[in-house]
Residue, then its C-alpha position, 0 to 999 in steps of 0.5 A: m500500500s502506498r503512502t498516499e493510499t494510507l491517508d485516503n481515510t482523512k479526505m474530506t472531499n466526499g461523504p456526509i458533511t455533518r458527520i465529517l464535521l462532527s467526527f473531526a470536531g469531536p476529538v478537537l473539542l476534547g483536546q481543547l477542553l483538555q487544553q483549557l483544563y490546563n488553565i483552569a487547573d492553574a487558576a483553581i489551584v492558585g485560587q484555592f491553595l494560595s489566595s485570591k491575590a495570587l489568582a489576581a496576579v495570574g489574571a493580570t498577565s492573561s491579556l499579555t499571555y493571550i496576545v503573545c501565545y495566540f500570535c504563536i498559536g495562530s501562526c503555527i496552526g496556519i500551516s494547516v491551510p497550505v498543507s490541507q490544500a496541497f493534500g486535497a489537490g493531491k500535490n505531494d511534492d508541494l506538500r513536502k516543501y510546505f512542511v519543510n519550510g513550515v518547520y523553518f518558519a516555526l523555528a524562527i517564530a519560536v526564537i524571536m518571540t521568546a527572546v523579545t517577550a521574556s526580556m520585556s515582561g517587566l515593562f509590559l506589566t508596568w505599562l498595564k499599571t499592574p497593582e504593586n501588591i501583585f506585581k512580583d507574582a505576575y512578573v514571575y508567572l509571565v517570564i516562565i510562560f514566555l520562556g516556554l514559548p518554544l514548547t507552545v510553538l512545537y505543539n501547535f505546529c504539530f497540531g496544525i499539521l494533524m488538522a490539515f490531514g483531518d487527524s484530530k484523534k491522536s493530538t487529543m490523546f497526547m493532550a490528555v496525557s499532558t493534562v493529567i501530568n499538568i494537574f499532578l505537577d500543579l498540585f505537587l509544585v504549588v501545594v507540596v514544593k510551595w513554588g507558588v505561582a511559579g509552580a503553576a507556570v512551570a507545570t503548564i509549559f512542561s506539560q505542553g512540551i510533553a504534548g508537543v514531543l508526543s505529537a512530533v514523534y507520531i507525525f514522524k512515524k505515520y506521515k512519511l509522505l511529509f518528509p523530503v525524498n531529495a535534497d531539493e525538498r529539504k532546501f529553503h524555498p522562497y516561493y513556499m516560504k512566501n506562501i506560508i508567511k502569506m497564510c500563517m502571519p495573517m492568522g497570527l496577527q488576527y489572533s494578536i490584534t484581537a488581543i490588543g483590545a484585550i490588553i486595553l480591557q485588562f488595563y481598565v479592569n486592573a483599575l477596578g481593583e483586586d476583586a474585579i481582577a480575580g472575578f474577571t480572571s475566573g470568569y474568563k477561564i470559564k468563558n474559554l471553556i464554554l467557547c471550546p465547542l465553537n472553536a472545535l467546529g471552526t477548526a473542523l470547518s477550516s480543514f474541511v474548507g481547505q481540502n474542498f477548496g483544493a479539490k474545487r468542491f465549492d458546493r461542499i464549502s457552502e453546505g459546510f458553512k450552513r451545517t456548522l452555523e446550525i450546530g453552533l446556534i443550537y449549542s449557544v441556546i443550550t449554553m445560555i440555559v445552563c450558564f444561567f442556572t449553574g453560574r455560581y457553581m462554576a465560580l466556586i471552582f476558582v474562589d471560596a464562597a466567602d469571597t462573595v464579591v469575587v463570586g458575584y463578579t464571576v457569575k455576572f460575567i459568565r451569564y453575559i458571555s452565554v448570551f453572546n455565544a450566538e454571535l460568536a457562532l456566526l463570527f467563527t463560521a465565517r472567519y474559519s471559512v475565509q481562512g480555510m479558503g486561503y484568504g487569511k489576510y482578510s481575518i486581520l480586518s475582522g481582528l482590527a474591528e474586534m480590537a476597535g470594539r473592545a477598546a471602545v467599550a473599555v475606554l468609553l464605558i468601563p469608567h462609567f459603568g464599572f464591571d457591567a461594561v466589562c461584561w458587555n465588552e464581549g457582545f460589542t466585540f463579536l458584533a464588530g467582527i461579524a460586520v466585517i468578516l461576513p460580507i467578506y465571506i459572501k463576496l469571496f464565495c460568490h466570486l469563486r462560484k462565478s469563476m467555476i461557471 
């Protein structure tokens, strides 16, 4: 059996669309839930075994880690677009050259981002006016997370490759192993060794490194089709690197541009005091968990669109968009009902019931987020479709709109309405992104359909 034949079962260009999307999204969802469990374990253990002050210190770094880590994540996962398109089109020579040059790209991202961010951590926290009583813990946590960026890059590059082939199960299994390690390390380093917030940070990056190494070994053993067969395929190719940068950088920038608005938001949240920071931190952890199914559906749709774009099956792209949106909207309604009835129990994962103010902030944030989920379902469906077609540069426009919406609410409303405006922020942000990306998707798709007539 040839190497190409062994990969036929990962093709998304034929077969029932809903089943393909759900079967792909299921393992991705589990993997994302496990990845969020990383963050939840950190926050819960820090909040329960240290203090709400320590939780606030970790939370004060969230926007910074978001903008940096998600730039790396978006850039690395972006490799799935050219790889999935080459795979869908059956162009194996291009497939190998994209993979090799993608490795060079990921190495450059890891080295540059680690050097810059780790050296500037203190300055970043100062710019955000991080409260003095939590500054030291926030600095320690941030530096360790940034020093671990190469491990973040490794895992997410491997994740992007596996997504391009429609192979979501193994990455989930590796993430499950590393999540168990992370929880045990969190407890050991924070509770037993008494390393404080540093222990939580070390546990996170070490565990993600485990997932990255396991994923890399698996790719090396199974996907022999990716590896060069001659000297020319091992070389740096400006043409392929240009295309990689063209597709990967916009995804990284889209993630990070959105996070600039989050930094502005964090600045105004910090001004509301320690309780608001802790409530926002725990609420945001739960938000990220709640949004995992929508992210998983979007990831599945991106790979689905990429392969069908390469195969010129534009009819399946349109149907995939509709099915993904329907599933997302159904999930959003269910989530809203659940969050309104269980918000308090979710909050108590992170803080003691005696911290009534922090619990109140967290519950309020969770309930608002659940209402805005339907907006996010539409935003993600349009965005991931555009990215899958290889037009990731347009996602930057959506990211700029989200950044502007988030910043506007933070600057104009939080000083007057306090934590309520922090909660409203998400709704305005999602609407701003939709107003830009949905017309772009419609225009691109109509253009593609006409070009095939």
